[in-house]
ZANUDO-903213 format. One record per residue: residue in three letters; x, y, z of N, C-alpha, C in turn. Coordinates in steps of 0.05 Angstrom, whole numbers, plus 5000, padded with zeros to 4 digits. Example, Ala and Ser with C-alpha at 12.3 -4.5 7.8 and 13.67 -1.06 7.14 Angstrom:
Ala526448865156524649105156526449345156 Ser525749555142527349795143525850015157 
! end
This chain:
Met803410695445802910965438801610985421 Arg798811205429796711345425797611515394 Thr796011465369797111565341795911815340 Lys796412005332794612285332792712205300 Pro790212385307788312345292789412575265 Pro788712455236789312595216788012955228 Ser789513135218789613405219786913455198 Pro785513715212782213775185783913885169 Ile786214005156788314045132789013705123 Ala789913625134790013355126787313215111 Asn785313165121782313105123780813235094 Arg781413495091781013595073782613565051 Ala784713535052786213475030786113245014 Glu785212965033784512755028782912735018 Ala779912865029777912935008777313094985 Arg778913224980780113394948780613194935 Arg783313084943784112844918782312644910 Glu780512534938777512334932777212424910 Gln776212704909774712834882775212864866 Ile778112894863778612944829778512634820 Leu779912424841780612194824777612094811 Glu774712144826772312174830771012134802 Ala772312474792771612654775773312504750 Ala775412514752777712324740776312044726 Leu775011894740773311604729771911644720 Asp769311864730768011924707768711994668 Val770812254670772112374649772812104635 Phe775211924647776111744633774111474621 Ser772511484638771011194631768411334608 Glu767611604608766811734585767611754558 Lys769611904562771912064545773911824526 Gly774711694542776911474544779011684567 Tyr781411574557783511654578785211884553 His785711754535787811914510785312174503 Glu782812154501781812374493780312584522 Ala780812524541780612634572783512754572 Gly783413044590784713254593784313374630 Ile786113424631786113614666784213784660 Ala783213934644781614124635779013944643 Asp778513814634776113524630776113514668 Ile776613364669777613394708776713564719 Ala777513844720778214034731774914124728 Gly774414174705770614254706768814164712 Lys769313884718767413694725766813694763 Leu769913964764769113984793769314244799 Asn769014454779769014714780771214834792 Ile772814754793775914834796777914884781 Gly780214984792781815064766783914874767 His785414884732787114714731789414634755 Gly790514854769792514884790792014674805 Thr789314724815788514514841788714274836 Cys788214114804789413944803792313724801 Tyr794113944797796813924792797613974827 Arg796514014854796914094868797213824884 Tyr795013584875795613304885796213164864 Phe796713184840797113014821799813154801 Lys802212974793803313104776802213214751 Asn800712984741800012974713797412774710 Lys796512784684794112574682795012274680 Leu797312184677798411894681798711854711 Asp799312024720799311904763797112024761 Ile794812164749792012094757791011824765 Leu791511684732790411424721792011214745 His794911284749796711064765794010954792 Ala793911214802792511274834790011104825 Leu788011174807785911064794785910684793 Val788110594779788910344774789410234811 Asp790710374822792010314855789510194870 Arg787810444864784910484881783510134874 Ile782910194845781509964833781809654838 Leu784409634842786009384841785809354865 Leu786309564883786009454914783109344928 Gly781309544919778209284915778209114908 Leu779608914887780508624875780908524894 Leu783508544899784308404923783608424947 Glu782008654956780708524977778608314981 Val777608334958775008174951775607834952 Val778007824937780007514938780107484972 Arg782307714980782507615014780507545031 Lys777607625031776607655048775607355061 Glu775507145045774506905060777706835067 Ser777506625081780206405086780206195066 Pro782106195057782805935031782005685037 Glu782705695076781605405088780205335104 Lys778205535087775605415112774105245092 Ser773605125075772105045070773404645065 Asn771304595088771704315088769904015081 Thr768404145059766603985046765704045016 Ile765003835001765604004981763104134974 Glu761204204978758604354981760304664989 Glu760804685013762604925024764504995004 Tyr766104904992767904904970766005094943 Arg764504934944763304994909761805304923 Asn760805374944759605614954761305894960 Gln764005744965765705934969766406134947 Ile767105804919767905964889765506164882 Lys763006024890761706184874760706464886 Asn761906484919761106814932763207004928 Ile766106814925767607004922767607064884 Gly765006974866765807064841763007224836 Leu761807244854759607364864760607684875 Glu762307724892762707954900764108054892 Leu765707894862767408044842765908234821 Phe763808064821761208064792760508334803 Gln759608304829757908634849760408874847 Leu762908824855765309014846764709254831 Phe764508984796764709264774762109254769 Ser760609104776757309134768756409494778 Lys756409474806755709704820757210014805 Asp759409894800762010154789762810104756 Pro760810044737762910044710765010184709 Arg764810384713767410614710769910444712 Gln770110324725773110114746773609874728 Ala771809684713771709604699772209714666 Lys770909834661773010034636774810124643 Ile776010224664779310314663780810094666 Val780209844680781609564675782309454658 Phe778809374649779409134629780409294598 Phe779309554602780209684571781209884561 Glu781110044580782610334580785710274583 Ala785810124604789010094618790809914601 Met789409744605790509544576792609664557 Ala790609924551791209964512793410104514 Leu793610324541796310504551798610494562 Asp799410674575802510644580804110464584 Glu805710314589807010134595807710054627 Thr806710284646807810224665804710184674 Val802910274664800410234680799609994667 Lys800709904647799609594640801609394650 Arg803709414662804809284670803109344714 Lys802909484717801809524739798809244748 Val796909394721795609194731795308894726 Gln798408774702798908504713799408484724 Leu801108694744802608574770798908534783 Gly797908604791794708694804793808354796 Ile793608394777792408064753793707804768 Asp797307834764797907714773798807514806 Lys797607804829797807814849795007564858 Ser792907664855790607574855790407284836 Ala792107194816791906854813793906804835 Arg795606834855797006764876795406754894 Leu793406924899790906834922789306664917 Thr789206644891787006454884788306214882 Glu790706154873792705884883792105764908 Leu791405944930791605824966789405734962 Tyr786305814951784305664939784105384934 Leu784905344913785405104897787904974908 Lys789605004927791304824949789704714969 Asn787804924975786104785004784904484989 Gly783204534958781204444947783604124946 Val785604104931788103974937788403784959 Lys789003984986788803835005786603635023 Lys785103815016781803705029781003445005 Gly782003444985782003184968779103304953 Phe778503584942777103654930777403684896 Leu780303704898780903714865783403494873 Arg783803454839785903314832788103334853 Lys790003144860792203204876795103264859 Glu795203214823796703254814796503564791 Leu793703624806794103864792795704124794 Asp796604274779798804504776796504714784 Thr797104774812795004994826796005244805 Arg799005264805800505614794797905594765 Ile798105414745797405514716794205494725 Ala792605234731789505274742789205564758 Ser790305724771789405934786790006184767 Gln791406074739790606354725788606194709 Ala787806064706785505924694783806074693 Val783206054726781306104738780306394743 Asn782306524747782306854741781906954714 Ala782006874690781906874663779206874650 Met778106524667774806564661773806754681 Met774106904706772607034715773607254710 Phe775307384705775107754692773607724660 Glu774407514645772907534628769507534626 Gly768407384643766007434645765307654658 Ile766907744673765308064679765908284655 Arg767608254647769008424616765408364603 Ile765208114595762908104575759608154599 Asn760908184617757008164628756808484627 Leu759508714625758708884621758109044596 Ser758508754582758508924551755009024546 Ser754009084526750309074524750508944514 Lys750908764500750408514486749508244499 Val748408274528748408014544745508064558 Asp745407924565742407854578742307954614 Ser740208054624741008054649741307784662 Lys741107574660741307314668744307244679 Phe745507444654748507274644750107264668 Ala751507334684752707384712751807144730 Lys748207164735747506884743747806654734 Arg748106554718748506364695751206344697 Trp753806464698756206434695757606444719 Leu755706504736757306404756755406054775 Glu754306024763751605714772755105554763 Glu754405574733756705434703760405504719 Met761005604733763505604730764205484751 Pro763005414781764805304805764004984781 Thr761504914770762204664759764104554736 Leu763904794726766604754699770004694723 Met770204824740771604774753772804544773 Leu770404434791769704284805770203954788 Glu770004064757769303764739770303654735 Gly772204024713774703944706778203834710 Met777104054744779904014759779303714783 Gly777403674789776303454810777303264811 Lys776903154838777902894844777302684818 Arg778102544801777902264788778101964800 
! end
């Protein structure tokens, strides 16, 4: 059964919703969530307050939608490769580097997203913090599949606690992204981090 394509009205509504989210991303990352208001978002688009309220209940609703979008992008990166793909230690090392590189690029291309997830959201409303934490937990569960493949193929220790190790790997990666986006590091920081992390993983968790 063929599905009907979205109507022009639905397309316009979705486009307007995306415009509001993009404007909110600008405003929240520039002013901070607490200092920003619906008026700032509407002003950036030269629309009335009422237009924003047609698409979102309030400022918190906009933040939730932004966090959903950012976390979806993050999880898509981790899901992109097959955890079972690597059959040699070199393939495994490259797979780790590739995933790390894509995560760094995701947030480097749009630092506003990192400001929301790594700086703003975790200091805000409990429902937002819980949503971010659930997204991070889901990312760790996906990361664990890669570690289980490493154990299965003999790249990592068979007694490795993959659940704990996946959380540690994610923590290292997200901390690297956070530091990379600060103004205190040199331009080669990401490259150095991505060179060192697979080595740290494979030597620290590798088969002895």
